[in-house]
Structure formats: C-alpha cells, structure tokens
N, C-alpha and C positions, 0 to 999 in steps of 0.2 A: 568083492567077495563077501557073502553074507556071514555075519558073526555067528558062531556056535553058542547056543545058550545051554546053561546047566539044566538038566531034566528035572531037578528037584526044586531049585529056587527060581528058575527061569530068568536069572540074570545072565549076561554074557559070561562065559567060562572065565574070562580074565578078571572079572569083578564078582565072582561067585561069593555068596554070603553064607553058604551052608555051615561053615565052621563056627558061625556066630549064633546059629539057631539052637535053642535049648528046648527042654521039655515044654509042651504046650501050656500056656497060661489058661486056666480053666475059669473063664469069665461067666458069671451067673447071668448078667444082662446080655441078651443077644445084641450084637452090633450090626446095624444095617447101614452100609455105605452107599450113598448116591454119588457116583463118580462121574465128573464131567469127562466126555470122550477125549479131550486134549490131555488128560492126565494119564491115560491108560499106558501109553508106551514110553513115558518119560523115565529115564534111567533113575531119576531121583525121587520117584513117587513112593510114598511110604505105605500106601495101602497094601502093596504087594508084601511088605514086611509084616503087616498085621495079619494077612492071610497065612503067613508061615508060622506065626507065633500064637495066635488066639485059637481057642477051641470052638468058639461059636461066633461066626461072622459070615455075612452075606454081602456080596458086592453087586450092585446093579448100575450099569452104565447108561447114561442118558442126559438130556438137557431140559426136559419138561415133564409135567405131570402125566401125560399120556404114556410116556416111556416107563414111568415108575408105578403106574396104577396097579398092575397085577400084583406087585409086592406090597405096596402100601395099604391097599384095600383089605389085604388079608391079615393085617396086624391088629392086635387087640388095642383099640384106641384108648381105652381107659388106663392101660398100663404101658403105653408107648410115649416117649418124649423125643424132642428134637434138640440136639446140641446146637444152640444158636443164641447169640447175645441179643439183648433187648430189654426194654423196661419191664415187660411182663414175665421175663425169665426168672426162675428161682435158682438159688445157688446150689451147686452139686452137693454141698455139705448138708443141705436141708432135704435131700431126696428121701431120707428115712421117714420124713413126716408125711410123705405122699401115701394115699390109700386109694387103690391097692398099690403094692410095691411095683416099681418099674420092672418090666420083663424085656422090653426092647428099647434101644436107643438108636435114633436115626441121625446120621452124620453126613453132611454134604462135603465132598472132596473136590477142591478146585481153588483157583485164586479167589480173592475176596470178590472181585467183580463177577466172576462166573458163579460163585456160590450164591451171591445175592440174586443173580438172574434166575438160577434154578429155583430158589425160594419163591421169587415173584411168579414164576411160571408153573408152580405146583401148589394150587390152592389148598390141597389137603394138608400140607405142612403147616398152614396157618391155624389149623384147628387143634394142633398138638400142643401139649404143655412144653414150654421151652426151658432148657437147662443151660446154665452158664457157670463160670467160675468167678468168685469174688477176688481171688488171687491166683496167679498162675506161676509155675516154676520157670526158671530161666530157660530160654529157648536153646536147645542143644543142636538144632538142625542148621549147622553153620554153613553148609554148602548151597543153601537156597535162601536168598535174602528175604526176610519177612517184610510183607507189605505194610504191616502195622506193628507198632511197638509191642502190642499185646498178643501178637500172633504166635500160634504153636503149629507145628506140622500136624497132620491128621493123626499120625501115630502117637505123638506126644499128648494130644488132646484126649484121644481114646484111652491111652495109658493112665493119664491123670484121673479120668472119670472112673475107670474100673478100680483104681487104687482107692479112691474116696468112697465110692458107692458099693462096690463088690468086695472090698477088702483084699484085692489081689495085689501081689507083688508086681510092680511094673518095671522092675529092673531088667528082666529078660528082654523086654521091648526096647528099653534104652540101650542095652548092650548090643542088640541087633542093629539099632539105628546107628550107633557109633561104629559098628563093624562095617556097615554099608558106606558110611562117610570115609572110613579108612580105605576101603577098596576103591571108591570113586576118585580119591585124591592121590592114590599111590603113584600114578604115572605123571602127575603134575610137576612141572619145574618148581623148585623151592620158592622162587619169587612169586609165582602164581598162587601156590598153596598158602603163602603167608597172608594173602588178601583175605582168606577165609578164617584163618586161625589167629589173626592178630587180636589182641585184647581191646 
C-alpha cells in the first residue's frame, strides 16, 4: 500500500514536519542546489527542508553539466560562487571583500563521491569562485553518518553560509532539521535510536 504524503511538506503523514516549519528565512543570496537524482526521494534528504524554510532557493536535479546548463548559464557569473572546498576557495567570512557582492550561491547535494563527480562533469563550475568554511559548527545531522569528519548536511552548510554572509538567523533551519530527526526516529526501538544519539 502506497504511503500517504503530507500535501504541504511532502513527507509521509506519519513523519510530517509541518509543526517544525516557521516563518520563511529571508536569505539575500539566492541558493541554487544541484541535486544528484539519488538524493531526491531519500527520506533523510535535507534539501526538502531548505525548500520549506528559505525564501529564495532553486533546486535542479541532474548529474552533469548538460542537465544544469539552462540554469547555470543564466546566472551572473561575476556575483555567483560555488560552495566547495579547495585551495583556491575563500573563507565565507571574507565574502564581504568580494566585489561585486555575491547574489547567488551554487551548492551540490549528494554524497562526497557523487558531489565530486558532478563537479568533474560540470566544467562551468570550475570557472566560479569557490567558497568554503575555515571552521564549521558541530554536525547536528545525527541520523545520517558523515563521510568526512568535517562534513555538514546540505541544510547545515547553507544555514551556516547565510548566517555568516547574509546575517540571517539559521536557528529556524536547525529547528526544522532537529524536528525531522525526531520524526524519523520516533518509531525506532530504543536500542537502535541509541546508535545515533550516543555521545
């Protein structure tokens, strides 16, 4: 029997997150998410949460440059950056030094392996200024194991960026993330739940 989804948050009714959604966070920098197809239907994907909570976000699903071209080619290159680590990246705290100011941030959503593949198959991304974090907050996404010690979920990374660069309060995003975690784990046996919440 097919599960019934909530018409507002699109999660299954049994794990609906609507009670955790607050007033939209008005981000100044438009967020463009390039999402790997494998992430779209995952119950734990956090891009869906960003769509519920951010005022200015666009999601494009694909695996290579040809699938993203129509969106990427329309962005103002001089004021668009890619959230991606690397030697040539600048710290998000230094974004105020950029001229002109950033208007768009591109974020790749997927596992590290798939993210790196999307980057490799999308040459246009190589031409963008890269942004990264010199220090990151503690990962709160406890129900999906991080591949790297410095990993953040897409929601946490975007939330950290708009907090630093746009001056937005990212607590509504983190509240929604924690609400989703609570909903996803509420039916777990205690011994299973303990694996995620152990210190």
